[in-house]
A tleap script that builds the chain and sets N, CA, C and O, in Angstrom:
source leaprc.protein.ff14SB
mol = sequence {
  NMET GLU ASN LYS PRO TYR ILE TYR PRO ASP
  GLY ARG MET ARG SER LYS ASP ALA SER LEU
  TYR THR GLY PHE ARG GLU GLY THR LEU SER
  ASN TRP ARG VAL ILE GLY LYS GLY PRO ARG
  PHE ILE LYS ARG GLY THR ARG VAL PHE TYR
  PHE GLN ALA ASP LEU ASP CASP
}
set mol.1.N position { 14.516 4.636 -14.577 }
set mol.1.CA position { 14.056 4.523 -13.138 }
set mol.1.C position { 13.723 3.011 -12.935 }
set mol.1.O position { 13.196 2.237 -13.735 }
set mol.2.N position { 14.153 2.790 -11.693 }
set mol.2.CA position { 13.904 1.335 -11.157 }
set mol.2.C position { 12.473 1.242 -10.469 }
set mol.2.O position { 12.093 2.003 -9.580 }
set mol.3.N position { 11.780 0.262 -10.979 }
set mol.3.CA position { 10.489 -0.089 -10.215 }
set mol.3.C position { 10.534 -1.047 -9.114 }
set mol.3.O position { 9.951 -2.131 -9.113 }
set mol.4.N position { 11.250 -0.589 -8.192 }
set mol.4.CA position { 11.247 -1.028 -6.742 }
set mol.4.C position { 10.589 -0.298 -5.791 }
set mol.4.O position { 10.790 0.908 -5.652 }
set mol.5.N position { 9.663 -1.053 -4.987 }
set mol.5.CA position { 9.142 -0.135 -3.782 }
set mol.5.C position { 9.944 0.276 -2.817 }
set mol.5.O position { 10.864 -0.440 -2.421 }
set mol.6.N position { 9.687 1.556 -2.284 }
set mol.6.CA position { 10.376 1.898 -1.138 }
set mol.6.C position { 9.576 1.440 0.164 }
set mol.6.O position { 8.369 1.605 0.342 }
set mol.7.N position { 10.422 0.871 0.990 }
set mol.7.CA position { 9.687 0.451 2.078 }
set mol.7.C position { 10.465 1.057 3.266 }
set mol.7.O position { 11.666 0.840 3.427 }
set mol.8.N position { 9.723 1.828 4.092 }
set mol.8.CA position { 10.464 2.454 5.148 }
set mol.8.C position { 10.946 1.380 6.280 }
set mol.8.O position { 10.500 0.234 6.337 }
set mol.9.N position { 11.880 1.894 7.134 }
set mol.9.CA position { 12.485 0.756 7.985 }
set mol.9.C position { 11.515 0.276 8.899 }
set mol.9.O position { 11.907 -0.736 9.478 }
set mol.10.N position { 10.330 0.673 9.242 }
set mol.10.CA position { 9.457 -0.030 9.954 }
set mol.10.C position { 8.428 -0.930 9.406 }
set mol.10.O position { 7.570 -1.535 10.049 }
set mol.11.N position { 8.645 -0.942 8.002 }
set mol.11.CA position { 7.740 -1.912 7.032 }
set mol.11.C position { 6.518 -1.177 6.342 }
set mol.11.O position { 5.733 -1.738 5.578 }
set mol.12.N position { 6.469 0.021 6.678 }
set mol.12.CA position { 5.521 0.860 5.944 }
set mol.12.C position { 5.765 1.050 4.519 }
set mol.12.O position { 6.927 1.062 4.113 }
set mol.13.N position { 4.680 1.215 3.634 }
set mol.13.CA position { 4.809 1.630 2.233 }
set mol.13.C position { 3.885 2.617 1.734 }
set mol.13.O position { 2.739 2.520 2.175 }
set mol.14.N position { 4.133 3.588 0.876 }
set mol.14.CA position { 2.957 4.390 0.476 }
set mol.14.C position { 2.268 3.589 -0.757 }
set mol.14.O position { 2.787 2.777 -1.523 }
set mol.15.N position { 1.031 4.036 -0.711 }
set mol.15.CA position { 0.152 3.466 -1.814 }
set mol.15.C position { 0.709 3.192 -3.222 }
set mol.15.O position { 0.380 2.214 -3.894 }
set mol.16.N position { 1.544 4.101 -3.595 }
set mol.16.CA position { 2.269 3.804 -5.000 }
set mol.16.C position { 3.315 2.647 -4.713 }
set mol.16.O position { 3.455 1.777 -5.574 }
set mol.17.N position { 3.862 2.610 -3.850 }
set mol.17.CA position { 4.832 1.541 -3.609 }
set mol.17.C position { 4.179 0.068 -3.213 }
set mol.17.O position { 4.641 -1.025 -3.541 }
set mol.18.N position { 3.111 0.292 -2.508 }
set mol.18.CA position { 2.362 -0.864 -2.193 }
set mol.18.C position { 1.760 -1.600 -3.710 }
set mol.18.O position { 1.777 -2.799 -3.989 }
set mol.19.N position { 1.345 -0.690 -4.380 }
set mol.19.CA position { 0.936 -1.171 -5.754 }
set mol.19.C position { 2.201 -1.681 -6.538 }
set mol.19.O position { 1.939 -2.637 -7.268 }
set mol.20.N position { 3.314 -1.328 -6.554 }
set mol.20.CA position { 4.399 -1.988 -7.255 }
set mol.20.C position { 4.618 -3.310 -6.522 }
set mol.20.O position { 4.751 -4.318 -7.215 }
set mol.21.N position { 4.676 -3.424 -4.997 }
set mol.21.CA position { 4.943 -4.596 -4.290 }
set mol.21.C position { 3.978 -5.709 -4.619 }
set mol.21.O position { 4.305 -6.892 -4.712 }
set mol.22.N position { 2.698 -5.205 -4.795 }
set mol.22.CA position { 1.513 -6.392 -4.992 }
set mol.22.C position { 1.272 -6.849 -6.386 }
set mol.22.O position { 1.004 -8.007 -6.706 }
set mol.23.N position { 1.401 -5.756 -7.245 }
set mol.23.CA position { 1.120 -5.745 -8.582 }
set mol.23.C position { -0.222 -5.360 -8.807 }
set mol.23.O position { -0.647 -5.427 -9.960 }
set mol.24.N position { -0.964 -4.963 -7.887 }
set mol.24.CA position { -2.227 -4.495 -7.931 }
set mol.24.C position { -2.260 -2.863 -8.354 }
set mol.24.O position { -1.344 -2.237 -7.820 }
set mol.25.N position { -3.038 -2.157 -9.111 }
set mol.25.CA position { -2.970 -0.926 -9.516 }
set mol.25.C position { -3.382 -0.171 -8.214 }
set mol.25.O position { -4.049 -0.680 -7.314 }
set mol.26.N position { -2.872 1.188 -8.227 }
set mol.26.CA position { -3.370 2.118 -7.049 }
set mol.26.C position { -4.837 2.169 -7.171 }
set mol.26.O position { -5.472 2.017 -6.127 }
set mol.27.N position { -5.445 2.346 -8.206 }
set mol.27.CA position { -6.879 2.553 -8.171 }
set mol.27.C position { -7.557 1.279 -7.532 }
set mol.27.O position { -8.577 1.498 -6.878 }
set mol.28.N position { -7.184 0.167 -7.623 }
set mol.28.CA position { -7.711 -1.008 -7.114 }
set mol.28.C position { -7.406 -0.924 -5.737 }
set mol.28.O position { -8.292 -1.244 -4.944 }
set mol.29.N position { -6.266 -0.534 -5.299 }
set mol.29.CA position { -6.295 -0.455 -3.729 }
set mol.29.C position { -7.081 0.565 -3.212 }
set mol.29.O position { -7.603 0.405 -2.108 }
set mol.30.N position { -7.258 1.665 -3.888 }
set mol.30.CA position { -7.935 2.803 -3.562 }
set mol.30.C position { -9.566 2.454 -3.340 }
set mol.30.O position { -10.263 2.943 -2.452 }
set mol.31.N position { -9.979 1.556 -4.291 }
set mol.31.CA position { -11.461 1.089 -4.390 }
set mol.31.C position { -11.635 0.176 -3.216 }
set mol.31.O position { -12.617 0.307 -2.486 }
set mol.32.N position { -10.627 -0.845 -2.975 }
set mol.32.CA position { -10.922 -1.649 -1.872 }
set mol.32.C position { -10.878 -0.848 -0.520 }
set mol.32.O position { -11.433 -1.270 0.495 }
set mol.33.N position { -10.243 0.232 -0.569 }
set mol.33.CA position { -10.342 0.985 0.997 }
set mol.33.C position { -11.650 1.516 0.967 }
set mol.33.O position { -12.328 1.338 1.979 }
set mol.34.N position { -12.170 2.157 -0.022 }
set mol.34.CA position { -13.433 2.690 -0.055 }
set mol.34.C position { -14.636 1.441 0.574 }
set mol.34.O position { -15.410 1.666 1.504 }
set mol.35.N position { -14.558 0.296 -0.096 }
set mol.35.CA position { -15.466 -0.639 0.308 }
set mol.35.C position { -15.022 -1.479 1.522 }
set mol.35.O position { -15.787 -2.358 1.918 }
set mol.36.N position { -13.877 -1.282 2.123 }
set mol.36.CA position { -13.717 -1.895 3.228 }
set mol.36.C position { -12.973 -3.389 2.963 }
set mol.36.O position { -12.930 -4.191 3.896 }
set mol.37.N position { -12.421 -3.710 1.719 }
set mol.37.CA position { -11.834 -4.787 1.334 }
set mol.37.C position { -10.407 -4.530 1.343 }
set mol.37.O position { -9.917 -3.429 1.595 }
set mol.38.N position { -9.676 -5.710 1.024 }
set mol.38.CA position { -8.234 -5.514 0.800 }
set mol.38.C position { -7.363 -5.527 2.166 }
set mol.38.O position { -7.842 -5.769 3.274 }
set mol.39.N position { -6.077 -5.243 1.919 }
set mol.39.CA position { -5.310 -5.308 3.032 }
set mol.39.C position { -5.371 -4.077 3.983 }
set mol.39.O position { -5.738 -2.966 3.604 }
set mol.40.N position { -5.000 -4.356 5.183 }
set mol.40.CA position { -5.256 -3.134 6.416 }
set mol.40.C position { -4.240 -1.991 5.857 }
set mol.40.O position { -3.196 -2.201 5.241 }
set mol.41.N position { -4.767 -0.793 6.201 }
set mol.41.CA position { -4.050 0.342 6.028 }
set mol.41.C position { -4.143 1.384 7.007 }
set mol.41.O position { -5.096 1.402 7.785 }
set mol.42.N position { -3.079 2.410 7.049 }
set mol.42.CA position { -3.531 3.537 7.958 }
set mol.42.C position { -3.320 4.738 7.131 }
set mol.42.O position { -2.676 4.764 6.082 }
set mol.43.N position { -4.014 5.888 7.782 }
set mol.43.CA position { -3.909 7.242 7.092 }
set mol.43.C position { -3.098 8.154 8.141 }
set mol.43.O position { -3.313 8.217 9.351 }
set mol.44.N position { -2.200 8.786 7.469 }
set mol.44.CA position { -1.685 9.938 8.270 }
set mol.44.C position { -1.938 11.093 7.510 }
set mol.44.O position { -1.306 11.245 6.464 }
set mol.45.N position { -2.815 11.986 7.892 }
set mol.45.CA position { -3.129 13.306 7.048 }
set mol.45.C position { -3.737 12.736 5.791 }
set mol.45.O position { -4.673 11.940 5.857 }
set mol.46.N position { -3.232 13.121 4.683 }
set mol.46.CA position { -3.924 12.765 3.420 }
set mol.46.C position { -3.000 11.601 2.878 }
set mol.46.O position { -3.267 11.206 1.743 }
set mol.47.N position { -2.020 11.043 3.497 }
set mol.47.CA position { -1.323 9.868 3.014 }
set mol.47.C position { -1.744 8.613 3.560 }
set mol.47.O position { -2.125 8.495 4.724 }
set mol.48.N position { -1.674 7.592 2.664 }
set mol.48.CA position { -2.048 6.166 2.933 }
set mol.48.C position { -0.951 5.329 2.906 }
set mol.48.O position { -0.204 5.314 1.928 }
set mol.49.N position { -0.750 4.547 3.991 }
set mol.49.CA position { 0.251 3.655 4.207 }
set mol.49.C position { -0.266 2.187 4.361 }
set mol.49.O position { -1.296 1.872 4.958 }
set mol.50.N position { 0.581 1.354 3.748 }
set mol.50.CA position { 0.410 -0.127 4.120 }
set mol.50.C position { 1.638 -0.849 4.765 }
set mol.50.O position { 2.796 -0.501 4.532 }
set mol.51.N position { 1.338 -1.758 5.495 }
set mol.51.CA position { 2.446 -2.572 6.270 }
set mol.51.C position { 2.920 -3.544 5.224 }
set mol.51.O position { 2.075 -4.003 4.456 }
set mol.52.N position { 4.096 -3.884 5.116 }
set mol.52.CA position { 4.510 -5.187 4.310 }
set mol.52.C position { 3.896 -6.465 5.008 }
set mol.52.O position { 3.473 -7.384 4.306 }
set mol.53.N position { 3.853 -6.516 6.132 }
set mol.53.CA position { 3.215 -7.913 6.791 }
set mol.53.C position { 2.048 -7.971 6.324 }
set mol.53.O position { 1.678 -9.056 5.876 }
set mol.54.N position { 1.155 -6.845 6.293 }
set mol.54.CA position { -0.613 -7.003 5.930 }
set mol.54.C position { -0.397 -7.297 4.571 }
set mol.54.O position { -1.018 -8.287 4.185 }
set mol.55.N position { 0.391 -6.656 3.623 }
set mol.55.CA position { 0.498 -7.129 2.035 }
set mol.55.C position { 0.755 -8.526 1.942 }
set mol.55.O position { 0.155 -9.252 1.148 }
set mol.56.N position { 1.682 -8.942 2.778 }
set mol.56.CA position { 2.208 -10.445 2.518 }
set mol.56.C position { 1.126 -11.517 2.877 }
set mol.56.O position { 1.149 -12.690 2.505 }
set mol.57.N position { 0.106 -10.883 3.717 }
set mol.57.CA position { -0.823 -12.029 4.141 }
set mol.57.C position { -1.966 -12.039 3.171 }
set mol.57.O position { -2.865 -12.872 3.286 }
savepdb mol mol.pdb
quit
């Protein structure tokens, strides 16, 4: 299996893919969400998405 993140056409990626893209663990991204640190994210139901542009900043 290839370790390339899936990026939706609008630039979104799920937490797992954002982890692959940035090199940070999913747990680290999760902790940052809780304390209000890290890249901007959105929630749709129970799913968390990051935008590629925000991860690049």
